[in-house]
C-alpha positions, 0 to 999 in steps of 0.5 A, a space after each residue: 819205084 822206077 823212073 819212067 820216061 814220058 810216053 810220046 803221046 797218050 789217047 784220052 778215052 773217057 770224059 772224066 780224064 778229059 775233064 781233069 786234063 782241060 781244067 786250066 789250073 791243072 793244065 798249068 800245074 801239069 806243064 811244070 812237070 814236063 822237063 824233069 821230075 819235080 816235087 809238089 813243093 818245087 812246083 809250088 815255089 815256081 808257081 808262087 803258091 803253097 804246096 797245100 793248094 796243089 796237092 789236091 790237083 796233083 792227086 787227081 792228075 795222078 789218079 787219072 794217069 796224067 802225072 806219074 810218080 817216078 821217084 820217092 826220097 826221104 827228106 827230114 823223115 818225110 817221104 817225098 814224091 817226084 812226079 813227071 808227066 805221063 806223056 808229052 802229048 795228049 790226044 782226045 779219042 775222036 769217038 769221045 766227042 761224038 753226039 751220035 749214039 752209034 759211037 758205041 755208047 762212048 761219046 757225050 750222049 752217054 755222059 748226059 743220058 737220053 734227055 
């Protein structure tokens, strides 16, 4: 696993990723991985919560490419991952929020159907 420097910006192009990003708790968690790679336990300590409460959210942030594992270490026989944000800025693709069906089917209409 090679350490990656966060990109300057990433464009969000799907509603599922946008939903993960705009969740207030996940946004707060993500902010703690900006300045340097950290483990979930380190962030939990800073946030005054248990690591157990953060793992679900961290897994989602990783799955959607908003957080990336940059290093893994072996501590007391356990593999510990260090994560960092994938970008310093997240930009929402303007077509993603278009209600008009002429937006190549990528906007909100697709997500909610033609009710």
